[in-house]
N, C-alpha and C positions, 0 to 999 in steps of 0.2 A: 494116406497116400503121400509118398515122399517125392518132393520135386528136386530133380538133379539139375544143378546149374553148371552149364558147360562154359568155361571161360572163353572169351572171344579170342580168336586167333589174331594176333597182331598183323597188321598189314605188312607185306613184304617190303623191305627197304628198297628205295629206289635204286636202280642200277646206276643212274647218273645223278650225282649230287646236285642240289639246287644251284641255280646260277650264282647266288650270292656267295657260295662256298667253293666255287670252282677256282682253280689256280688262274690268276690273271696276269696282266702285263707288268704291273709293278714288281711282283715276285719274280717273274721271269727275267726282268731287267737286272735285279739284284743278283740272281743266280748267274746270268751270263757275264756280268761284270766281274764276279768272283772267278769265273772260269778263265776269262781272257787275261786277268792280272795274275793268275797263279801258274801260267804256263811260261816257261823260260823263253820259248821261241818268240813270244810277244816282245819281250824286252830286247832280245838280240836283233829282231827285225827293225824295231823302232830306233834302236841305237845305230844300226846301219843306215837308216834314213837320215838321221841327224848328221852322222859323220860324212856320208856321201854328199849331202846337200851343202853343208858348211865348207867342206873341203873343196868342192867345186867353186864356190864363191871366192874362197881365198886364192886359189890358183888362177882363176880367170882375172880377178882384179889385180893380182900381183903381175901377171903377164901384161895387162893393159898399162900399168904404171911403168913397166920396164920397156915395152916396145912402142907404146903410144896407142891411142884409140884408132880404130878403123873408121872407114867412111861412114858407116851407119851405126856408130857406137851409141849405145843407150846405157847409162849407168845403172838404171834399175834392172834392166835385163842382165847385165853383167853379174849382179848380185843374186838374182832369182832363177837363172836358167837351170842351175843344178837341182833346184827344188822340184821342177816338173820333169826335166829331162832324165834325171836319175831317180828322183823320189817316186815317180809313178811305177818305175820298174821294181823298186824295192817293196812298195806297199802292196802290190798285187800278190806278192808271196804271202803276206799276212792275211790279206782278204780271202784268198783261197783256203788257207789253213784253218781259218775260223770255222769253216763248215766241213771241209774234207777230212780234217784230222779226226773228227768224231766218227766218220764213216770208216776210216782205216783202222781205228782201234775198237770199233763196235760200241763205243760210248753213246752213239746216237740212240740206241734202243733204250738205254737208261734215261737219257734226256726226255725221250718221248713218253716213257712210263711215268716220269715225274710231271711232265707237262704234255698231256695228250692233245692239247689244242695246238695243232701243228702251225697254223697261221700265226698264232701269238708267239710261238717259239721262234719261228723264222724272223718275224719282225723284231723281236727282242735282240736276237743275235746281230741283226743289221744295225739297229739303233745304237747298241753298245759299241760295236766296232766303229761306226761312224763318229760317235762322240769321242772315243779315245784317239782315233786317227786325226780328227780335226783339231783337238787340243794340242797334240804333239806337232802337227803341221803348222799351226799358227805360231807356236813358239819358234819353230825352225825357220819359218819365213821371216819373222822379224829379226832373228839372229843373223840369218844370211844377209839381210838388207843392211843392218847396222855394221856388221863386220866388213862387208864389202865396201860400204861407203866410207868407213874409217880408213881403209887402205887407199881408196881412190882420192881421198881428200889431200893426200900428199902431193898430188899433181893437180889439185883443184878441179877434179873431174866428178866430184860427188854431187848428189842431190839430196833433197830432204822429203819427208813425208808430206810436207805442206804443198809440194809442187803438184800440178795437175796430173792425175792418173797414177801417182806413185802408190798411195795407200790402196787404191783399187787393185793394183798389180800384186801387192803384198798379200792382200786378203784372198784374191782369186787364185793365187798360186797355192795357198793352203787348201782352199776349197776344191781345186782341181785334183790334187793328190787324193783327197777323201773320195771324190767321185770315181776315180780310177780304182780305188780300193773296193768300193761298192760294186763296180763292174766285175771285178774278180770274184767277189762274194757270190754274186748271182751266177757267174760261170761255174764256180765250185759246186753250188747247189744243183746245177744242171748236170755236170759231168761226174761229180762225186768221187773224184780221184785227184789227189794232190798234184802229181806230176803232170797229168793230163790238163788240169785246169791252168796251172802255171804256164805250161807250154802253149796252150791256146791263147792266153793273155799276151805272152811275149810275141806270138805271131801276129796278133791283132794290132798292138800298139807300137811294135818295133819293126817287124818284118813287112807288114802290109804297106805302111807308108813308103818304105824303100822300094818295094816292088812296083808301087804306083808310079814312081819316077821313070820307070822304063816304058810307060805308055807314051803315045804321041803327045807332044807339048800341049796341044789344044785340049786333049782329054784330061791331062793332069791338071791343067789350070782350072778346069771346071770341077774336078774331083777333090782337090786338096783341101778345100774348106770343110768337106764332109768326112775327112779321115780322122780316126780317134788317135791322133798323135802326129809326129813329124812336124812340118812347118805350121800346122794348125795350132801348135802350142805357143808360137811366137807372140801373137797379140795378148795372150794371158800375162806374160812376164814383161811386156814392154809398156812403159808408162806413156810415151808419146813418140812420135817420129814415124818414118816411113816403114811400112811392111807391105807385103804383096796385096795389091788391090783385089786379088782373087779370093782373099780370105775375108771372113766375117770380122766384126769388131770383137773385142775381148769378151763382151757379154754374149755375143752371138756364138762364138766358138765354145764358150762355157756351156751354153744351152745345148749345143750339139753333143758335147760330152755327157751332159745330164740325160739327154735322150737315149744314148746308148746304154747308160747305166740303168735307166728306168725300164727299158725293154728287157734287159738281161735279168734284172731283179724280178720282173713279172714272170719270166720264163722259169727262173729258179724257184719262185714261190709255187708255181703250178706243179713243177716236178716234186718239190718237197712235200706238198700236200697230197698229191695223187699217187705217187709211187711208194712202194713198200721200202722200209728202212733196210 
């Protein structure tokens, strides 16, 4: 009698690879860094940020030395106002493009096929964008400050980083630009359309504070500290000196901006994870 041996059927391969072999955050970070640095719009937008910010500092400081300082002149603010007043308007364009450009080209499906863990992909995009933006903003802030103070020194109106509140203003100006960029990133993930996301951001940080000024004075005085822009930016770029007592301190206003960004990033993450590409 012959015994027939039937070879065992190998177990079917797992549909999902084990956790140790799944694509993780480090790989996603490298991929997103390559993406953001290989797109020309990144360099053009960051160049616009530098030119607008430094140009503002030069013009304001030259005007101050020519016409004399105003009543509430602050040398730190003269150097850094352009960093937040114009920088946040420029950086929201890049913040929106980081996520919306992939939806407009259809590349988001390729990205999700490569990195199916949507939460990891969303976080990697945000982290890489924040790192690049913060690095450029820091360089721009210090450049604004030193260029502006060099101009003001001709009339002995300059200050130094050693003075109270000056270094804090330089660093927070760079951080505030990064926060506004993350706010735009979350908005882009929620809206998924470049023009729509940029328009929404301009409306929030530019138009909304202007419309709020049409409110009764008592309402505006209570509301201005909570607005994501307008006069609420003043404490960020001012080293010392009087500003509206209806506003929070520099750290308080920065916390308000961070709160807006955190909420929008959370809404963007929910949309990115739950909705189809």
